N, C-alpha and C positions, 0 to 999 in steps of 0.2 A: 693131843691134849688127851689126860690120864681121867679115868672115869673121876679120882677126887675133884680134880678142875671145873667136869661138866657139871657132878654135883653142886660144886660152888656156885656155877654160872645158873644152874636154874634154881635156888635158893633167893638169887639174885632178883628174880621175875616175880611179875606180879601180874593176879587178873586182875582185869579193868580198863579203862578207859584209859589212849594214848594219845595224848595230844598234844599234836606239834610237829613238825619235820624233826626237828632234834630228839624229843621223844621218840619217835619211830626207828630214825637213825639208830639211836641206842640200844632198841629194844629188839631190832632186827640182828645187831650186832651179840647180845647174848644169847640169843636162840640158836643162834647159828654158833655161838660157842659152846652151848648146851647140846648141840645135837649129836647125836650118838651114832645113828645107822641112817636115815634119809631126811634131807629137803626138799621139800617143793614149794615153789613158787610161780605164782600164774597172776597173770597181768597184763594189759593194754600195751604198755609199755614200764620202764625201768626208768626207777628218776636216778640219774647219775651221781646225786647228793650222798645218796644211801648206798646201792650198788656197785659204783664205781670206786668209792671212798676207800682207802688203803686198808684200813682197819677191815673192812666187811670182808675185802680181796684175802687180807693174810687170815681172819679167821676160816673163811672157805677155804685157801687152800690148805690151811693144819686140817680142817675136818675131813675131804676128799684125798687126804694122804697119810690119816691115822691109820686105815686098815683097807684092805682092799674093796672089800662089799660096802666101803661107805659110796653114798650115792646121792648128789645133788640136781634134780631136772628142773630147768626154769621154763616156761609156758608161756611164749609172749606175741600177743598180736603184731605191734610194729617189729617188724622185725628190723628195718632200717634205721629205726631211732635208736635200736639195741647197739646196733655197729656201731654207727657212728656217735654217739655219746657213752659208750660204755666200754672203751677201749682196753682198758685194763682187764675188765671180765671176760671180755672177747677174746683177748691173749689167752689170759688161763684156759678159759674153755679148750681152745686149741692144744695148749698144751698136756691137759687132762681129760683128755675128750670118753674116757672112757668113764671116770666116776663124775664129770660134770659134761650136764647134757642139755642144750640149750635148742628148740624146736619151736615152729612157727605154729600158732593155733589155728585149729580147723574152722574153716568159715561157719558153722554153726552157733559158734562163741565169741567170732568178732562183734564188736559193739558195743560191750561188755564196760561199765568201767572202773568195776574193782580190782582190788587185786588184793591176793592172800600167800600167806606162808605157812606152811605145816610142817611141823619137825615131827619125828618119830612117831606121827600116826595122833600124836596128843597135844602141842606144842600149836596154838594157831594165832596169828595174826590179821586180823580181817580190816581191810581199810575199802569203806563202801565208795567212794571214790577217789581216784588220784588225785583228783585236783583237792581236794579236801586235804589239809595237814592232822586228821584226826584217826584213830583206830581204835579199835578193841583187841584186847589181848585175854586168852584163856591157856592159862598152863596146865598138864597133868590132866586134861579130860577127854577122853576119847570118844563121848557121847555128842561133843560137840565139834570135835574136828574132824570126825568121819564125814560126813556130809560135803566137807569142802575137799577130801582126801580120795572119796567115790569120784566127786566132780571134776578135779584133776586126772585122775586115773584114766576117765572116760574120755576125755580130751586130749590126753596125752597117745591114747590109741589111735586115736583118730586125727593125730596132729603130721606135720610133715616134717622133712628136716628146713633148717632155716636159711632162706635163700643170700650166699654171700657170705657164711660164717666158714666155710672152709676154700679157703683160695690159693690158689697158688701164687705165690710167691718170687715171680719170672721179672 
């Protein structure tokens, strides 16, 4: 994706509430398309209607293959749910493991119900509970995104490889 396309995708994003699963899905897709360097996602599980959807997989593939330094990191509590319900994402992670990484959340972060996505240290989608179809979006505000990014970075440093992610197909 070119910088011009990234700018167009950013211009399509708006600050404020994001109500409903369809709205969250479209916003995650727009943020992913607008990401230029780094995308991080942290949550207990990944909704396959959002993260296993062909449009998201295409946008994520485009992002991580656009530049060798582009990276997407996902930190998830329930690794079996991700492996069982997000096959496209897992296949992509196995193929592009240098730029797309999924790890298991450290014990001290387990039991949390929120999910968030931070793109390029400034765009944030925050869902207070994965059971709720509502989220809040903040675009181009590093001060709002920074605490979530720090939380992710700390948890990432203490995370473990996701069990069952890299299996031998014998």
